[in-house]
C-alpha positions as CSV (number, residue, x, y, z in Angstrom):
1,L,117.8,184.7,89.1
2,H,114.3,185.4,90.2
3,S,113.2,186.1,86.7
4,A,114.8,182.9,85.4
5,V,113.0,180.9,88.1
6,T,109.6,182.4,87.3
7,R,110.1,181.5,83.7
8,I,110.6,177.8,84.3
9,Q,108.3,175.7,82.2
10,V,107.1,172.1,82.9
11,Q,106.0,170.5,79.7
12,R,103.0,168.3,79.8
13,P,100.8,167.0,76.9
14,G,98.9,169.9,75.6
15,F,100.1,172.5,78.2
16,N,103.2,174.0,79.6
17,Y,103.1,174.9,83.3
18,T,105.0,177.8,84.8
19,F,105.5,179.0,88.3
20,A,102.4,181.2,87.9
21,H,100.2,178.0,87.4
22,I,101.4,176.1,90.5
23,C,102.3,178.9,93.0
24,I,100.3,179.8,96.1
25,L,98.1,182.9,95.2
26,N,97.5,186.0,97.2
27,N,94.1,187.8,97.4
28,D,94.8,189.7,94.2
29,K,95.5,186.3,92.4
30,T,99.2,186.9,92.1
31,C,101.9,184.6,93.3
32,I,103.2,185.0,96.8
33,V,106.9,185.8,96.7
34,D,109.3,186.8,99.5
35,D,109.3,190.4,100.6
36,I,113.0,190.6,100.0
37,V,112.2,190.5,96.2
38,H,110.1,193.7,96.7
39,V,112.9,195.2,98.7
40,L,115.4,194.6,96.0
41,E,113.0,195.9,93.3
42,E,112.6,199.2,95.3
43,L,116.3,199.4,95.9
44,K,116.9,199.0,92.2
45,A,114.3,201.6,91.4
46,A,115.9,204.0,93.9
47,R,119.3,203.5,92.4
48,S,118.0,204.1,88.8
49,S,116.4,207.4,89.9
50,N,119.5,208.4,91.9
51,R,117.5,208.4,95.2
52,T,119.7,208.0,98.2
53,N,117.1,208.2,100.9
54,F,116.0,204.6,100.5
55,A,117.3,202.4,103.4
56,I,116.9,198.8,104.4
57,T,116.5,198.2,108.2
58,Y,117.1,194.8,109.9
59,P,115.2,192.6,110.8
60,I,112.1,194.8,110.0
61,T,112.1,197.1,107.1
62,H,109.4,199.4,105.5
63,L,108.3,199.2,101.9
64,K,107.2,202.1,99.7
65,D,103.5,201.2,100.2
66,G,104.0,201.5,104.0
67,R,104.1,197.8,104.8
68,E,106.4,196.5,107.5
69,V,108.1,193.4,106.3
70,Y,110.3,190.9,108.2
71,N,113.6,190.1,106.5
72,G,115.5,188.3,109.3
73,H,115.3,184.9,107.5
74,Q,115.9,186.4,104.1
75,L,119.1,188.5,104.7
76,G,122.1,186.7,106.1
77,G,125.5,187.9,107.4
78,V,124.1,191.4,108.0
79,T,126.3,194.3,109.1
80,V,124.2,197.3,110.4
81,H,124.8,201.0,111.0
82,S,123.0,202.7,113.9
83,K,119.3,202.3,114.1
84,D,119.4,198.9,112.5
85,R,120.2,200.3,109.1
86,V,121.7,197.6,106.8
87,K,125.3,198.4,105.7
88,S,125.9,195.1,103.9
89,A,124.6,191.5,103.7
90,E,126.5,188.4,102.7
91,A,123.6,186.2,101.7
92,I,120.0,186.3,100.5
93,Q,117.5,183.5,100.8
94,L,114.6,183.2,98.3
95,T,111.7,180.8,99.0
96,Y,109.2,179.8,96.4
97,Y,105.9,178.3,97.6
98,L,104.1,175.7,95.5
99,Q,100.6,174.3,95.8
100,A,99.7,170.7,96.7
101,I,96.1,170.4,95.6
102,N,95.9,167.1,93.6
103,S,98.0,164.4,92.1
104,L,98.6,166.3,88.9
105,N,99.7,169.4,90.8
106,D,102.0,167.3,92.9
107,M,103.6,165.7,89.8
108,V,104.1,169.0,88.1
109,A,105.5,170.6,91.3
110,E,107.9,167.7,91.6
111,K,109.1,168.1,88.1
112,W,109.3,171.9,88.6
113,E,111.6,171.4,91.6
114,S,113.9,169.3,89.5
115,I,114.1,171.9,86.8
116,F,114.5,174.6,89.4
117,C,117.7,172.9,90.7
118,D,119.0,172.6,87.1
119,T,118.2,176.3,86.4
120,V,120.1,177.5,89.5
121,E,123.1,175.4,88.7
122,L,123.1,176.7,85.1
123,F,122.7,180.2,86.4
124,Q,125.7,179.5,88.7
125,K,127.9,178.7,85.8
126,S,127.3,182.0,84.1
127,N,127.6,184.0,87.4
128,R,130.6,182.5,89.2
129,K,131.0,185.4,91.5
130,V,127.8,184.5,93.3
131,K,127.5,181.1,95.1
132,M,124.0,179.6,95.0
133,Y,122.7,176.6,97.0
134,P,119.3,175.2,95.8
135,F,117.3,173.1,98.2
136,T,113.8,171.7,97.6
137,S,111.3,169.6,99.5
138,S,112.7,166.4,98.0
139,S,116.4,167.2,98.3
140,L,116.8,165.6,101.7
141,K,115.1,162.4,100.6
142,E,117.1,162.2,97.4
143,D,120.4,162.9,99.2
144,F,119.6,160.4,101.9
145,Q,119.0,157.7,99.4
146,K,122.0,158.7,97.4
147,T,124.2,157.0,100.0
148,S,123.0,153.6,98.7
149,R,124.0,154.5,95.1
150,V,127.5,155.8,96.0
151,S,128.1,152.8,98.2
152,E,127.5,150.0,95.6
153,R,131.0,149.5,94.3
154,Y,132.5,149.8,97.8
155,L,130.1,147.1,99.1
156,I,131.1,144.8,96.2
157,T,134.8,145.4,97.1
158,S,133.9,144.6,100.7
159,L,132.2,141.4,99.7
160,V,135.1,140.2,97.6
161,L,137.5,140.9,100.5
162,V,135.4,139.0,103.0
163,V,135.0,136.0,100.7
164,T,138.7,135.8,100.1
165,L,139.6,136.1,103.8
166,A,136.8,133.7,104.9
167,I,138.3,131.1,102.5
168,L,141.8,131.7,103.7
169,C,140.8,131.5,107.4
170,C,139.4,128.1,106.9
171,S,142.2,126.7,104.8
172,M,145.1,124.5,105.9
173,Q,148.1,123.0,104.1
174,D,146.6,119.6,104.8
175,C,144.3,119.2,101.8
176,V,142.0,116.8,103.5
177,R,141.3,118.7,106.7
178,S,141.3,122.1,105.0
179,K,137.7,123.6,104.9
180,P,137.8,126.4,102.3
181,W,134.3,125.6,101.1
182,L,132.9,125.9,104.6
183,G,134.3,129.5,104.8
184,L,132.5,130.4,101.6
185,L,129.3,128.6,102.5
186,G,129.3,130.3,105.9
187,L,129.3,133.7,104.1
188,L,126.7,132.4,101.7
189,T,124.5,131.4,104.7
190,V,124.7,135.0,106.1
191,T,124.0,136.4,102.6
192,L,120.9,134.1,102.1
193,A,119.5,135.2,105.5
194,T,120.0,138.9,104.6
195,L,118.4,138.5,101.2
196,T,115.5,136.6,102.7
197,A,114.8,139.4,105.1
198,A,115.0,142.0,102.4
199,G,112.6,140.0,100.2
200,I,110.1,139.7,103.0
201,I,110.3,143.4,103.8
202,N,109.7,144.3,100.1
203,L,106.8,141.8,99.7
204,T,105.1,143.2,102.8
205,G,105.3,146.8,101.6
206,G,108.3,147.9,103.6
207,K,110.3,150.9,102.6
208,Y,114.0,150.8,101.9
209,N,116.2,153.4,103.4
210,S,120.0,153.9,103.6
211,T,120.2,152.8,107.2
212,F,119.8,149.2,105.8
213,L,123.5,149.4,104.8
214,G,124.3,148.5,108.4
215,I,122.3,145.2,108.3
216,P,124.9,143.1,106.3
217,F,127.5,144.1,108.9
218,V,125.2,143.2,111.7
219,M,124.7,139.8,110.1
220,L,128.4,139.4,109.3
221,G,129.4,139.9,112.9
222,H,126.8,137.4,114.3
223,G,126.5,134.9,111.5
224,L,130.1,134.3,110.6
225,Y,131.1,133.9,114.3
226,G,128.4,131.1,114.6
227,T,129.7,129.2,111.6
228,F,133.4,129.6,112.7
229,E,132.5,128.4,116.1
230,M,130.9,125.3,114.6
231,L,134.0,124.7,112.6
232,S,136.2,125.2,115.7
233,S,134.1,122.6,117.5
234,W,134.6,120.2,114.6
235,R,138.4,120.4,115.0
236,K,138.1,119.2,118.6
237,T,136.2,116.0,117.6
238,R,138.0,112.7,117.1
239,E,138.7,111.8,113.6
240,D,138.1,108.1,114.2
241,Q,134.4,108.9,115.1
242,H,131.6,108.5,112.6
243,V,130.4,111.7,110.9
244,K,127.1,111.5,112.7
245,E,128.8,111.4,116.1
246,R,131.1,114.2,115.2
247,T,128.2,116.4,114.0
248,A,126.2,115.6,117.1
249,A,129.2,116.7,119.2
250,V,129.5,119.9,117.2
251,F,125.9,120.8,117.7
252,A,126.0,120.0,121.4
253,D,129.1,122.1,121.9
254,S,128.4,125.2,119.8
255,M,124.6,125.5,119.1
256,L,123.6,126.2,122.8
257,S,125.6,129.4,123.0
258,F,124.7,130.3,119.4
259,S,121.0,129.8,120.3
260,L,121.3,132.0,123.4
261,T,123.1,134.9,121.6
262,T,120.5,134.7,118.7
263,A,117.7,135.0,121.3
264,M,119.5,138.0,122.7
265,Y,119.7,139.6,119.3
266,L,116.0,138.9,118.7
267,V,115.0,140.4,122.0
268,T,117.1,143.6,121.6
269,F,116.1,144.3,118.0
270,G,112.6,143.1,118.7
271,I,112.1,145.8,121.2
272,G,113.5,148.3,118.7
273,A,111.0,147.0,116.1
274,S,108.1,147.4,118.5
275,P,105.7,150.4,118.8
276,F,107.9,151.7,121.6
277,T,110.2,153.0,118.9
278,N,108.8,156.2,117.4
279,I,111.2,156.5,114.5
280,E,110.1,154.7,111.4
281,A,113.6,154.3,110.0
282,A,114.9,152.7,113.2
283,R,111.9,150.5,113.5
284,I,112.2,149.2,110.0
285,F,115.9,148.6,110.5
286,C,115.3,146.6,113.7
287,C,112.5,144.7,112.1
288,N,114.7,143.7,109.1
289,S,117.5,142.8,111.5
290,C,115.2,140.5,113.5
291,I,114.0,138.7,110.4
292,A,117.5,138.3,109.0
293,I,118.9,136.9,112.4
294,F,116.0,134.5,112.7
295,F,116.5,133.1,109.2
296,N,120.2,133.0,109.7
297,Y,119.7,130.7,112.7
298,L,117.5,128.4,110.6
299,Y,120.0,128.4,107.8
300,V,122.9,127.6,110.1
301,L,120.9,124.7,111.5
302,S,119.9,123.3,108.2
303,F,122.0,124.6,105.3
304,Y,125.3,125.1,107.0
305,G,124.9,122.0,109.2
306,S,124.3,119.9,106.0
307,S,127.4,121.4,104.4
308,L,129.4,120.5,107.5
309,V,128.2,116.9,107.3
310,F,129.0,116.7,103.6
311,T,132.6,118.0,104.1
312,G,132.8,115.6,107.0
313,Y,132.2,112.6,104.7
314,I,134.8,114.0,102.3
315,E,137.3,114.2,105.1
316,N,136.6,110.7,106.4
317,N,137.0,109.3,102.9
318,Y,140.4,111.2,102.5
319,Q,139.1,113.2,99.6
320,H,140.6,116.5,98.6
321,S,138.8,119.4,100.3
322,I,138.5,121.5,97.1
323,F,138.5,119.0,94.2
324,C,136.8,116.2,96.1
325,R,139.0,113.5,94.6
326,K,140.7,110.7,96.6
327,V,144.1,111.7,98.0
328,P,146.7,109.0,97.2
329,K,148.9,107.5,99.8
330,P,152.3,109.1,100.6
331,E,154.2,106.4,98.8
332,V,152.2,107.1,95.6
333,L,152.8,110.8,95.9
334,Q,156.5,110.4,96.0
335,E,156.4,109.6,92.3
336,K,154.6,112.8,91.4
337,P,156.0,116.3,90.7
338,A,156.6,118.7,93.6
339,W,153.7,121.0,92.8
340,Y,151.4,117.9,92.7
341,R,152.7,116.8,96.1
342,F,152.2,120.3,97.5
343,L,148.5,120.4,96.4
344,L,147.7,116.9,97.7
345,T,149.6,117.1,101.0
346,A,147.7,115.2,103.7
347,R,148.3,113.4,106.9
348,F,146.9,109.9,107.3
349,S,145.9,108.7,110.8
350,E,147.7,105.3,110.4
351,D,151.0,107.2,109.8
352,T,150.8,109.0,113.1
353,D,153.1,107.6,115.8
354,D,152.1,107.4,119.4
355,S,154.6,110.1,120.3
356,E,153.1,112.6,117.9
357,E,150.2,114.8,118.6
358,T,146.9,113.2,117.9
359,N,145.1,116.4,116.9
360,T,146.1,117.0,113.3
361,Y,144.2,120.3,113.2
362,E,146.9,122.0,115.2
363,S,148.8,122.6,111.9
364,H,146.2,125.3,111.2
365,L,148.0,128.6,111.4
366,L,145.7,130.4,113.8
367,V,145.4,127.3,116.1
368,W,149.1,126.9,116.1
369,F,149.7,130.6,116.8
370,L,147.3,130.7,119.8
371,K,148.4,127.4,121.4
372,R,152.1,127.7,120.9
373,Y,152.7,131.4,121.4
374,Y,149.9,133.8,122.3
375,C,148.4,132.0,125.2
376,D,151.7,131.7,127.0
377,W,152.6,135.3,126.2
378,I,149.4,137.0,127.4
379,T,149.5,135.0,130.7
380,N,153.1,135.8,131.4
381,T,153.8,137.5,134.7
382,Y,155.8,140.2,133.1
383,V,153.2,141.0,130.5
384,K,150.2,141.4,132.9
385,P,151.3,144.8,134.5
386,F,151.6,146.4,131.0
387,V,148.1,145.1,130.0
388,V,146.6,146.5,133.2
389,L,148.4,149.8,132.6
390,F,147.1,149.9,129.1
391,Y,143.6,149.3,130.3
392,L,143.9,152.2,132.7
393,V,145.0,154.4,129.8
394,Y,142.0,153.1,127.8
395,I,139.6,154.0,130.6
396,S,141.1,157.5,130.9
397,F,140.7,158.3,127.3
398,A,137.2,156.8,127.2
399,L,136.2,159.0,130.2
400,M,137.6,162.1,128.5
401,G,135.5,161.4,125.5
402,Y,132.5,160.4,127.5
403,L,132.4,163.8,129.2
404,Q,132.3,165.5,125.8
405,V,129.4,163.5,124.3
406,S,127.0,165.6,122.2
407,E,123.8,164.9,120.4
408,G,123.8,165.2,116.6
409,S,121.2,167.5,115.0
410,D,123.0,168.3,111.8
411,L,121.3,167.2,108.6
412,S,124.7,166.5,107.0
413,N,125.1,163.5,109.3
414,I,122.6,161.4,107.4
415,V,123.3,162.2,103.8
416,A,126.0,161.7,101.2
417,T,128.9,164.1,101.3
418,A,128.8,166.0,98.0
419,T,125.1,166.9,98.0
420,R,122.8,170.0,98.0
421,T,121.7,169.3,101.5
422,I,125.1,169.7,103.0
423,E,125.9,172.8,101.0
424,Y,122.5,174.4,101.8
425,T,122.5,173.6,105.5
426,T,126.1,174.8,105.9
427,A,125.2,178.2,104.3
428,Q,121.9,178.3,106.4
429,Q,123.8,177.9,109.7
430,K,126.5,180.3,108.7
431,Y,124.4,183.2,107.5
432,F,120.8,182.8,108.8
433,S,121.1,181.9,112.4
434,N,120.5,185.3,114.0
435,Y,116.8,185.2,113.7
436,S,115.7,181.6,113.5
437,P,113.5,179.7,113.2
438,V,110.3,181.3,111.8
439,I,107.6,179.4,113.6
440,G,104.1,178.9,112.2
441,F,101.5,179.6,115.0
442,Y,98.2,178.0,113.7
443,I,94.9,178.5,115.6
444,Y,92.6,175.8,114.2
445,E,89.4,176.6,116.0
446,S,86.7,179.3,115.7
447,I,87.3,181.5,118.7
448,E,85.8,184.8,119.7
449,Y,88.4,187.0,118.0
450,W,86.4,190.1,118.8
451,N,86.6,189.4,122.6
452,T,89.3,191.4,124.3
453,S,90.2,188.6,126.8
454,V,90.8,186.1,123.8
455,Q,93.1,188.7,122.1
456,E,95.1,189.1,125.3
457,D,95.3,185.3,125.7
458,V,96.7,184.9,122.2
459,L,99.3,187.6,122.7
460,E,100.2,186.1,126.1
461,Y,101.1,182.8,124.4
462,T,103.3,184.6,121.9
463,K,105.0,186.7,124.5
464,G,108.8,186.7,124.4
465,F,109.1,186.4,120.6
466,V,109.7,188.9,117.9
467,R,106.2,188.8,116.4
468,I,105.4,189.6,112.8
469,S,101.8,188.5,112.4
470,W,98.5,189.7,111.0
471,F,96.9,189.6,114.4
472,E,99.3,192.0,116.1
473,S,99.3,194.2,113.1
474,Y,95.5,194.3,113.2
475,L,95.5,195.2,116.9
476,N,98.0,198.0,116.2
477,Y,95.9,199.2,113.3
478,L,92.8,199.3,115.5
479,R,94.6,201.2,118.2
480,K,95.8,203.8,115.7
481,L,92.2,204.3,114.6
482,N,91.1,204.5,118.2
483,I,88.6,201.7,117.6
484,S,87.6,199.5,120.5
485,T,88.8,195.9,120.4
486,G,85.7,194.7,122.1
487,L,83.4,195.0,119.1
488,P,80.5,192.6,118.6
489,K,81.1,189.6,116.3
490,K,79.3,191.0,113.3
491,N,81.0,194.4,113.4
492,F,84.4,192.7,113.9
493,T,84.1,190.5,110.9
494,D,82.7,193.3,108.8
495,L,85.7,195.4,109.8
496,L,88.0,192.6,108.7
497,R,86.4,192.2,105.4
498,N,85.7,195.7,104.5
499,S,88.4,197.7,106.1
500,F,91.3,195.6,107.3
501,L,91.8,193.2,104.4
502,K,91.2,195.9,101.8
503,T,93.7,198.2,103.3
504,P,97.0,198.0,101.3
505,Q,99.0,198.3,104.5
506,F,97.7,194.9,105.6
507,A,96.9,193.1,102.4
508,H,99.9,190.9,102.8
509,F,98.4,189.2,105.8
510,S,95.1,188.3,104.1
511,E,96.1,184.7,103.3
512,D,96.4,184.0,107.0
513,I,92.7,184.3,107.8
514,I,90.1,181.7,106.8
515,F,86.5,182.7,106.7
516,S,83.4,180.6,106.7
517,K,80.0,181.7,105.6
518,K,77.0,180.8,107.7
519,Y,73.2,181.4,107.5
520,N,71.9,185.0,107.0
521,N,75.2,185.9,105.2
522,E,77.1,185.8,108.5
523,V,80.8,185.4,108.3
524,D,82.9,183.6,110.9
525,V,86.7,183.3,111.3
526,V,87.3,179.6,111.6
527,A,91.1,179.6,111.6
528,S,94.1,181.9,111.5
529,R,97.8,181.9,111.4
530,M,100.6,184.1,112.6
531,F,104.4,183.8,112.5
532,L,106.7,183.9,115.5
533,V,110.4,184.6,115.0
534,A,112.7,183.3,117.8
535,K,115.8,185.3,118.7
536,T,118.1,182.3,119.0
537,M,121.0,180.6,117.3
538,E,120.5,177.4,115.3
539,T,124.0,176.2,116.4
540,K,122.8,176.2,120.0
541,R,120.7,173.1,120.1
542,E,119.8,173.5,123.7
543,E,117.9,176.7,122.9
544,L,116.0,175.1,120.1
545,Y,115.1,172.1,122.3
546,D,113.9,174.4,125.1
547,L,111.9,176.5,122.5
548,L,110.3,173.4,121.1
549,E,109.4,171.9,124.4
550,T,108.0,175.3,125.7
551,L,105.7,175.7,122.7
552,R,104.6,172.1,122.9
553,K,103.6,172.5,126.6
554,L,101.8,175.7,125.8
555,S,99.8,174.0,123.0
556,L,98.6,171.4,125.5
557,T,97.7,173.7,128.4
558,S,96.5,176.9,126.6
559,K,92.8,177.9,126.4
560,V,93.2,178.5,122.7
561,K,93.8,175.4,120.5
562,F,96.8,175.9,118.4
563,I,99.7,174.0,116.9
564,V,103.3,175.2,116.1
565,F,105.5,174.1,113.2
566,N,108.8,174.8,111.6
567,P,110.9,172.4,109.4
568,S,113.7,172.6,112.0
569,F,111.4,171.0,114.6
570,V,111.1,167.8,112.4
571,Y,114.9,167.3,112.8
572,M,114.9,168.4,116.4
573,D,112.3,165.8,117.2
574,R,114.0,163.2,115.1
575,Y,117.3,163.5,116.8
576,A,115.9,163.9,120.3
577,S,113.9,160.8,119.9
578,S,116.6,159.0,117.9
579,V,118.8,159.3,120.9
580,G,116.3,158.9,123.7
581,A,114.0,156.1,122.4
582,P,116.8,153.7,121.3
583,L,118.7,154.3,124.5
584,Q,115.6,153.6,126.5
585,N,114.9,150.5,124.5
586,S,118.5,149.3,124.9
587,C,118.3,149.7,128.7
588,I,115.0,147.7,128.7
589,S,116.5,145.0,126.6
590,A,119.7,144.9,128.6
591,L,117.7,144.5,131.9
592,F,115.6,141.8,130.2
593,L,118.6,139.9,129.0
594,L,120.2,140.0,132.4
595,F,117.0,138.7,133.9
596,F,116.6,136.1,131.2
597,S,120.1,134.8,131.3
598,A,120.1,134.5,135.0
599,F,117.9,131.4,134.6
600,L,120.0,129.9,131.8
601,V,123.6,130.2,132.8
602,A,125.1,127.6,135.1
603,D,127.0,130.1,137.3
604,S,125.9,133.6,138.3
605,L,129.5,134.8,137.9
606,I,129.1,134.5,134.2
607,N,126.4,137.1,134.4
608,V,128.5,139.4,136.5
609,W,131.6,139.2,134.3
610,L,129.4,139.5,131.1
611,T,127.7,142.6,132.5
612,L,131.0,144.2,133.5
613,T,132.5,143.5,130.1
614,V,129.6,144.9,128.2
615,A,129.7,148.0,130.3
616,S,133.4,148.5,129.8
617,V,133.1,148.0,126.0
618,E,130.1,150.4,125.6
619,F,131.8,153.0,127.8
620,G,134.9,152.8,125.7
621,V,133.1,152.9,122.4
622,I,131.1,156.0,123.4
623,G,134.2,157.8,124.6
624,F,136.4,157.0,121.6
625,M,133.5,157.7,119.3
626,T,133.2,161.2,120.7
627,L,137.0,161.7,120.3
628,W,136.6,160.6,116.7
629,K,134.1,163.4,116.0
630,V,131.0,161.1,116.0
631,E,127.9,162.5,117.6
632,L,125.0,160.6,119.1
633,D,122.4,160.3,116.4
634,C,120.1,157.6,115.1
635,I,122.9,155.7,113.3
636,S,125.4,155.8,116.2
637,V,122.8,154.8,118.8
638,L,121.7,151.8,116.7
639,C,125.3,150.8,116.5
640,L,125.7,151.0,120.2
641,I,122.7,148.7,120.7
642,Y,124.3,146.3,118.3
643,G,127.5,146.6,120.2
644,I,125.9,145.0,123.3
645,N,125.0,141.9,121.3
646,Y,128.4,141.8,119.5
647,T,130.2,141.9,122.8
648,I,128.0,139.1,124.2
649,D,128.6,137.1,121.1
650,N,132.4,137.1,121.4
651,C,132.9,137.2,125.2
652,A,130.2,134.9,126.5
653,P,131.8,131.6,125.3
654,L,135.2,132.6,126.7
655,L,133.7,133.5,130.1
656,S,131.5,130.4,130.3
657,T,134.5,128.1,129.6
658,F,136.6,129.8,132.2
659,V,134.0,130.1,135.0
660,L,132.7,126.6,134.6
661,G,136.1,125.0,134.5
662,K,137.1,123.0,137.6
663,E,140.5,122.1,139.1
664,F,143.9,123.3,137.7
665,T,144.7,127.0,137.9
666,R,143.1,130.2,136.6
667,T,145.9,130.6,134.1
668,K,145.4,127.1,132.8
669,W,141.7,127.8,132.2
670,V,142.4,131.1,130.6
671,K,144.6,129.3,128.1
672,N,142.0,126.6,127.6
673,A,139.3,129.2,126.9
674,L,141.5,131.0,124.4
675,E,142.4,127.7,122.7
676,V,138.8,126.6,122.4
677,H,137.1,129.8,121.3
678,G,140.0,132.1,120.3
679,V,140.3,130.9,116.7
680,A,136.6,131.4,116.0
681,I,136.8,135.0,117.5
682,L,139.9,135.8,115.5
683,Q,138.5,134.5,112.2
684,S,135.3,136.4,112.5
685,Y,137.1,139.5,113.6
686,L,139.5,139.5,110.7
687,C,136.6,139.0,108.2
688,Y,134.6,141.7,109.9
689,I,137.4,144.3,109.8
690,V,138.3,143.5,106.2
691,G,134.6,144.0,105.3
692,L,134.4,147.3,107.1
693,I,137.5,148.9,105.6
694,P,136.0,149.8,102.1
695,L,133.1,151.4,104.0
696,A,135.5,154.1,105.2
697,A,136.0,155.4,101.6
698,V,132.3,155.9,100.8
699,P,131.7,159.6,100.3
700,S,128.8,159.8,102.8
701,N,128.6,161.0,106.3
702,L,126.1,158.2,107.2
703,T,128.6,155.5,106.2
704,R,131.4,157.4,107.9
705,T,129.4,157.2,111.1
706,L,128.6,153.6,110.5
707,F,132.2,152.7,109.8
708,R,133.6,154.5,112.8
709,C,131.1,153.1,115.3
710,L,131.3,149.5,114.0
711,F,135.1,149.6,113.8
712,L,135.4,150.8,117.4
713,I,132.9,148.2,118.6
714,A,135.0,145.4,116.9
715,L,138.3,146.8,118.0
716,V,137.4,147.4,121.6
717,T,135.6,144.0,121.9
718,F,138.7,142.2,120.4
719,F,140.9,144.1,122.9
720,H,138.8,142.8,125.8
721,C,138.6,139.2,124.4
722,F,142.3,138.8,123.8
723,A,144.0,141.1,126.4
724,I,141.8,142.4,129.2
725,L,139.8,139.4,130.1
726,P,142.7,136.8,129.8
727,V,144.8,139.0,132.2
728,I,142.2,140.1,134.7
729,L,140.7,136.6,135.0
730,T,144.0,135.2,136.1
731,F,143.9,137.0,139.5
732,L,140.2,137.7,140.1
733,P,137.3,135.3,141.0
734,P,136.3,132.6,140.5
735,S,139.1,130.6,142.2
736,K,140.2,127.2,140.8
737,K,140.8,125.0,143.7
738,K,141.7,121.4,143.0
739,R,138.9,119.1,143.9
740,K,140.2,115.5,143.9
741,E,138.0,112.7,145.0
742,K,139.5,110.3,147.5
743,K,139.9,106.8,146.1
744,N,141.0,103.7,147.7
745,P,144.1,102.3,146.0
746,E,142.9,98.8,146.6
747,N,139.7,99.3,144.7
748,R,141.3,101.0,141.7
749,E,139.8,100.0,138.3
750,E,141.7,99.6,135.1
751,I,139.6,99.9,131.9
752,E,140.8,99.0,128.4
753,C,138.6,99.9,125.4
754,V,139.3,98.5,121.9
755,E,137.3,99.6,118.8
756,M,137.3,97.5,115.7
757,V,136.7,99.6,112.7
758,D,135.9,98.8,109.1
759,M,138.3,101.1,107.3
760,D,136.4,101.1,104.0
761,S,133.1,102.4,105.4
762,T,134.5,104.1,108.6
763,R,131.8,102.4,110.5
764,V,132.3,101.1,114.1
765,V,131.8,97.3,113.9
766,D,132.2,96.3,117.5
767,Q,133.4,97.6,120.8
768,I,135.1,95.3,123.4
769,T,135.6,96.6,126.9
770,T,137.8,94.7,129.4
771,V,137.7,95.5,133.1
């Protein structure tokens, strides 16, 4: 395999590049390769010459030339005899180091990595007994973006399902009052806002990433509810009113709450898009969400509002809601076929008797179901104890999951399922976690290396680790030669150049020292590097966090200026900050929203109930999310932040209607709140769930996390809106005492209002009031 890799060629015009042309070179101008390759070569030579005295020790072994080499990160699943002698190993890790000098070199190296993966896969086919897992510097990026490609057909399916259900949710048997086009146009409004935000991000140089898959669902939950709420308000208006008056009533009834929830979204995601968030992917996601939500608000005011007015004129003129043709009178329809009568079924206002219901929209299936059945059932005295018991069970399971919350630091959580990253990281954690990670310790200043106190300082900072470094090897070498470590500068550098670096025993470490020539042919050591190997387990994240934080504090407080680096630290930092920073931002935004809404709501009890509801929903989502094997990572935390807004979106109108209601009983106002806002909540929830279902089939862990979090948020919020709040509000404050004004019977007034209407133009001609 090693020979096949070194023979890889990258064809360019006029020249073919091999590994030897782009590799990092040693002092002898040969490519640096892992020491395990030299170990295997010597083992092969020993076997061919029938020598049995060659032994490999772990994690440090000795080569034939006398060098001590570290193989802890190159041999995996090791079983040892006594004295660390290797009996067997289940895995070997080979690493190839490429240069990054200029743009041409980068381009060739990128192409070489692609051919490298193909070469390993081809080698795997002819050597099926050995499992191989290639991984390059671009694998994580490619596998992360692969989620978008594998999600395309599922997202199209989701769109088709949402369009179908949005049309059905707005349809009625009454062909005049049915509003199928408004369901489609509501979804089109959300789509336009999402596309506008994507276009602005692209034009301003923003970078696309797979977390953007969550933005359409953020918009679906917020945008569709706003449009359905407007449609629900339209159903409550009087049909004998002018379209302008009905539209004004709709905007007055629904746009205030929609404006407040939009402001909350903008504040929450605005904080996430601010410099307070130190993760670029999360910041871009929040920025895109802010832009989409802002334009969605403008489009609802303009585009969807205009569509509502247009369909209002069609309704007032008794035109078909789909075909826009005039609906004939019932006596004319009697002469038509049955299918024709079914398609043009409509109820005319002049045909309505005084004894019949005046609101013709109650024939809508969801309106009829809530008003006739569900509201009475959920407020029934015998149902309430079971709902309370069910809520206690919900809290118990949520608490059980909450106590098991864990932070995610596995790379497989953010990439597609069948990818090289998952295979490689699984093998890495299984076989190479005994000695990990290998930490680069970089001293980037010119210090007095010849000074004994400086040498002791450096060794003090690396204390506690298994150290394989040129510096300690050098000190051991000097001690063996009985040479003082307190040499003058000139003698020290001469010793490095003439003795140490030219000695075969330490030639391997020569690339870790950088010299700089000064005047009078004087040489100074300007930088150096050593490698520290931590005795820890990659599966124990707490140890890695502690290690990272310890080294970080040392780099800030030490006398010697140094930095530490390992690729694992990138992901440790990413996940630590992806949990900490978004949670911190969400707490800030939640406090700001509570402070902000305290000046806007008409009753402080609305704030109290809203806060308790949001806390209950978030607590439940976190608990059930953990029980569903979802860890706290960047995606899940962003979903939790969105869950705050989603809960406020759906619960705030219900709570406002209930708390502000006067007279009657709590049960009466619970029913009224459900009748007024329940249909819009139910419509948006059904469309949201149907849109989420195809996401569960996407072969990607990122979308799996996204689906599970968003599904739990929608389910738990729906459970609170239609079960918990309607029951709890019937026996908890605020009270609904009857407040009747005392009137003198002798001064009672009788008012009669008569409206004269021109039926052709539906315009109010005059109004006569008699007192």
